[in-house]
C-alpha atoms as one frame of an Amber mdcrd trajectory, in Angstrom:
protein
   0.190  -0.020  -0.069   1.330   3.448  -0.753   0.317   6.943   0.364  -1.784
   7.086  -3.045  -3.988   4.287  -1.783  -7.063   6.044  -0.279  -7.094   8.593
  -3.626  -6.848   5.575  -5.757  -9.802   3.757  -4.235 -11.689   7.141  -4.473
 -10.535   7.527  -8.112 -11.486   3.789  -8.837 -15.028   4.260  -7.590 -15.818
   7.098  -9.177 -14.751   5.331 -12.783 -17.096   2.742 -11.798 -19.935   5.132
 -11.285 -20.091   4.865  -7.467 -18.922   6.483  -4.366 -17.010   5.143  -1.254
 -19.305   4.915   1.536 -17.722   5.165   5.416 -19.905   6.658   7.938 -18.310
   6.726  11.239 -19.947   3.902  13.007 -18.043   3.124  16.185 -20.551   3.639
  18.989 -23.780   2.042  17.335 -21.683  -1.212  17.188 -22.230  -1.508  20.859
 -25.868  -2.159  20.094 -25.300  -5.081  18.129 -22.920  -6.671  20.718 -24.974
  -5.266  23.880 -21.667  -3.945  25.405 -21.234  -0.541  27.142 -19.040   2.371
  26.290 -16.796   1.768  29.251 -16.166  -1.746  28.704 -15.475  -1.591  25.084
 -13.053   1.346  25.434 -11.006  -0.611  27.974 -11.419  -4.208  26.862  -9.861
  -4.448  23.268 -11.594  -7.651  22.829 -15.060  -6.175  23.249 -14.107  -3.150
  21.287 -13.074  -5.424  18.367 -15.986  -7.482  18.712 -18.267  -4.328  18.134
 -16.434  -3.316  15.215 -16.406  -6.646  13.568 -20.529  -6.704  14.152 -20.345
  -3.225  12.271 -18.381  -4.955   9.472 -20.408  -7.721   9.106 -23.738  -5.849
   9.438 -22.800  -2.951   7.172 -19.646  -3.637   5.078 -18.623   0.096   5.080
 -15.496   0.968   2.815 -13.561   2.115   5.850 -13.948   1.533   9.556 -12.584
   3.499  12.589 -12.925   2.631  16.236 -14.919   4.644  18.637 -13.853   7.941
  18.674 -12.151   8.943  22.070 -10.084  12.068  22.712  -8.887  11.066  26.168
  -6.606   8.559  25.058  -3.323  10.307  24.884  -4.103  12.852  27.744  -4.809
   9.951  29.998  -1.601   8.304  29.130   0.272  11.233  30.132  -1.336  11.110
  33.477  -4.194  13.680  33.192  -7.334  13.143  35.500  -9.683  11.047  33.368
 -13.178   9.935  34.443 -14.775   6.978  32.732 -18.745   6.816  32.721 -20.195
   3.460  32.163 -22.293   4.634  29.084 -20.449   7.527  27.609 -16.948   8.181
  26.518 -14.080   8.975  28.964 -13.616  12.649  29.861 -10.613  14.576  30.677
 -11.143  16.786  33.790  -9.531  20.428  33.840  -6.727  20.238  36.474  -3.710
  22.539  37.375  -1.222  22.758  34.656   2.225  24.489  34.434   4.930  24.473
  31.584   7.293  22.613  34.197   5.081  19.468  33.874   6.120  18.985  30.267
   9.473  17.788  31.666   7.885  15.363  33.996   5.284  14.101  31.274   8.153
  13.771  28.804   9.554  10.940  31.082   6.324   8.962  30.652   6.711   6.029
  28.058   3.226   6.119  26.660   3.864   2.847  25.206   3.434   1.229  28.609
  -0.007   2.599  29.076  -2.577  -0.174  29.286  -5.472   1.833  27.925  -3.496
   3.379  25.059  -2.037  -0.027  24.304  -5.733  -1.317  24.384  -6.304   1.016
  21.237  -3.001  -0.432  19.596  -4.449  -4.165  20.345  -7.723  -3.250  18.738
  -5.808  -2.042  15.545  -4.232  -5.274  15.407  -7.336  -7.221  15.778  -8.964
  -4.964  13.259  -6.087  -5.476  10.863  -6.014  -9.402  11.214  -9.765  -9.946
  11.613 -11.673  -7.719   9.245 -11.961  -8.170   5.580  -9.202  -6.934   3.371
 -11.940  -4.856   1.272 -12.339  -2.492   4.185  -9.711   0.064   4.996  -8.745
   0.198   8.665  -8.415   3.600  10.136  -7.164   4.910  13.716  -8.091   8.161
  15.487  -5.320  10.235  17.194  -5.902  13.396  19.079  -4.659  16.608  17.380
  -1.901  18.765  18.665  -3.692  21.657  19.773  -6.679  19.671  20.948  -4.288
  17.559  23.127  -2.494  20.945  24.550  -6.132  22.060  25.424  -6.912  18.882
  27.200  -3.487  19.277  29.223  -3.974  22.880  29.884  -7.710  23.529  29.808
  -9.391  24.653  26.533  -9.995  28.102  27.573  -6.394  28.628  28.944  -4.967
  27.147  25.620  -7.061  29.454  23.424  -5.990  32.476  25.634  -2.243  31.537
  25.507  -2.461  31.723  21.631  -2.905  35.365  21.949  -1.165  36.101  25.305
   1.571  33.515  25.860   2.239  32.211  22.032   5.845  30.811  23.021   4.419
  28.914  25.996   1.628  27.352  23.674   4.237  26.577  20.971   6.154  24.787
  23.522   3.151  22.675  24.539   2.192  22.018  20.874   5.635  20.718  20.088
   5.518  18.532  23.046   1.996  16.970  22.236   3.181  16.503  18.536   5.915
  14.383  19.549   3.786  12.260  21.890   1.069  11.934  19.096   3.752  10.769
  16.714   4.661   8.025  19.128   1.125   6.739  19.290   0.900   6.940  15.455
   3.971   4.744  14.942   2.377   2.279  17.196  -0.799   2.348  15.316   0.791
   2.262  12.176   3.131  -0.951  13.266  -0.423  -2.492  14.259  -1.779  -2.180
  10.741  -3.549   1.159  10.370  -4.085   2.152   6.889  -5.676   5.739   7.673
  -4.805   7.908  10.563  -7.578  10.477  11.209  -6.374  13.818  13.387  -9.168
  14.834  15.546  -8.616  18.716  16.373 -12.231  19.837  17.670 -10.873  22.558
  20.132  -9.021  24.366  16.937 -12.444  25.364  15.592 -12.439  28.343  17.811
  -9.261  29.945  16.459  -8.979  32.324  13.658  -7.596  31.042  10.310  -4.061
  32.419  10.978  -3.940  31.118  14.629  -5.536  27.535  13.333  -2.457  27.232
  10.990   0.071  28.440  13.582  -1.291  26.343  16.387  -2.588  23.333  14.587
  -2.089  22.892  11.029   1.649  23.666  11.054   1.840  20.764  13.780  -0.421
  18.438  11.948   1.979  18.872   9.030   4.668  17.237  11.002   2.358  14.338
  11.649   1.508  14.096   7.993   5.171  14.042   7.141   5.977  11.065   9.335
   2.984   9.200   7.777   3.964  10.072   4.297   6.678   7.339   3.704   4.765
   4.675   5.576   1.903   4.229   3.028  -0.533   5.449   5.489  -3.074   8.181
   4.414  -3.835  11.286   6.432  -7.242  12.657   7.409  -7.994  16.123   9.406
 -11.180  16.079  11.225 -12.443  19.318  12.760 -15.827  19.452  14.433 -18.158
  22.816  14.020 -18.242  25.292  11.176 -14.981  25.044   9.253 -15.836  26.873
   6.129 -13.051  29.432   7.046 -10.529  27.001   7.878 -10.637  24.377   5.163
  -7.792  25.955   3.180  -5.634  26.102   6.165  -6.443  22.300   6.863  -5.216
  21.600   3.471  -1.871  23.598   3.900  -0.975  20.633   6.315  -0.603  18.266
   3.192  -3.277  15.884   4.581  -4.826  13.443   1.986  -8.464  14.386   3.136
 -10.707  16.669   5.247 -13.451  15.174   7.408 -15.948  18.014   8.017 -18.982
  18.527  10.055 -22.498  18.474   8.733 -24.664  21.498   7.604 -26.271  21.876
  10.829 -22.629  22.969  12.039 -22.612  25.579   9.009 -20.555  23.190   6.677
 -21.344  23.534   3.088 -19.504  20.537   1.617 -19.921  21.575  -2.085 -18.864
  25.066  -1.304 -15.845  23.610   0.326 -15.123  21.387  -2.545 -15.102  24.635
  -5.079 -12.212  26.076  -3.075  -9.843  23.268  -2.073  -7.260  21.292  -4.271
  -8.694  18.556  -6.308  -6.302  16.159  -5.016  -7.686  16.616  -1.295 -10.426
  14.124  -0.779 -13.604  15.462   1.281 -15.355  13.108   3.519 -18.730  13.902
   5.058 -21.248  15.256   6.228 -24.372  14.004   6.930 -25.558  15.181  10.393
 -24.984  12.483  13.103 -27.608  14.090  15.251 -30.242  14.825  12.569 -32.360
  12.468  10.534 -29.693   9.645  10.936 -30.599   9.935  14.702 -34.361  10.994
  14.822 -35.654  10.725  11.519 -37.040   7.512   9.493 -35.251   5.563   6.758
 -36.940   7.530   4.234 -35.744  10.776   5.691 -32.117   9.449   5.867 -32.117
   8.228   2.135 -33.359  11.721   1.027 -30.678  13.420   2.834 -28.014  10.956
   1.425 -29.276  11.614  -2.072 -29.628  15.281  -1.882 -25.885  15.286  -0.747
 -24.869  12.933  -3.404 -26.271  14.976  -6.154 -24.778  18.137  -4.860 -21.427
  16.654  -4.913 -21.791  15.215  -8.499 -19.151  17.520  -9.683 -16.562  16.579
  -7.479 -14.538  13.123  -7.797 -12.694  13.700  -4.782 -15.538  12.998  -2.373
 -16.214   9.834   0.321 -19.850   9.582   1.674 -19.662   9.848   5.559 -21.279
  11.368   8.437 -20.163  14.704   9.921 -18.715  12.945  13.163 -19.273   9.780
  15.064 -22.647   8.519  15.166 -24.366   8.430  18.778 -24.921   4.981  20.105
 -28.600   5.415  19.876 -28.705   5.785  16.215 -31.468   3.362  15.014 -29.930
   0.469  13.034 -32.481   0.619  10.305 -31.346   4.297   9.734 -27.741   3.101
   9.259 -29.124   0.546   6.756 -30.689   3.063   4.700 -27.660   5.368   4.693
 -25.566   2.431   3.328 -28.377   1.305   0.762 -28.833   4.694  -0.563 -24.967
   5.584  -0.764 -24.305   2.128  -2.441 -27.249   2.261  -5.072 -26.594   5.877
  -6.112 -25.158   5.887  -9.670 -22.550   8.837  -9.750 -22.194  10.401 -13.134
 -19.069  12.287 -13.229
């Protein structure tokens, strides 16, 4: 596999008058295996069992584990709580730049929870069909800095203490790259970098404290044959160009409910950058009927007709409560649509 693999698959699908269909499905898999979030995120066998159920039931073109923004921060010693029915959460705690030296001595490869995700990736690589691309999530440099410092404090530091936040982002980038190497060795074919906190920044600050560091992660993946995806929640209409400047292979963007007009983004980014999205995870997929879901999917597919660099997906991870029949409707509508370039 080369770093062109994802793009090759997208191009091949377009030539066959179809689109790749890859909703972000981690959490609904728990309903198929009757597992809890806490157990799946702390027991890699249960996590894989939920992902295997998703693969068997829906056969998506790509699959990712359950989205979890606490993994790296927890591995670095930050206070983390683990609800039974929700994702783990990092609680704001005291922070000073001096803590980076102490945290720098932590070998995250010995963290049992982080290694649980690596083991999940190994099981995905071995146990899922070769036709499904296997992806992994990592927390973005700025978002991880915000988890270490507190999101509000990190945002203020971009304006009042830029040297300090650069130091933290440099540290987080190095630790994320360590995690990326473990995931790639475990079989990850796609690395998706999650930067939800960076959406609050201006375009210039976004590049300065997120995209320039994501670029380092992208460079470290470039020669491994692993594709990179940049995911940012919220309205990223003003940030998409800066996201592309990081050199990633693809952008995963939020839904129209968040203000993202995907065809408009497609007009203004390079053709070699793949767009992934952007059906709302909390709209008709969660609360509507299967017919409503099919209508939303077909509307987006028609609006993206002019753009071959597109993968049908959701704007973010689907909630666990998403009805299974609505996911089936999403997959069916996406599979049956005849793309006419």
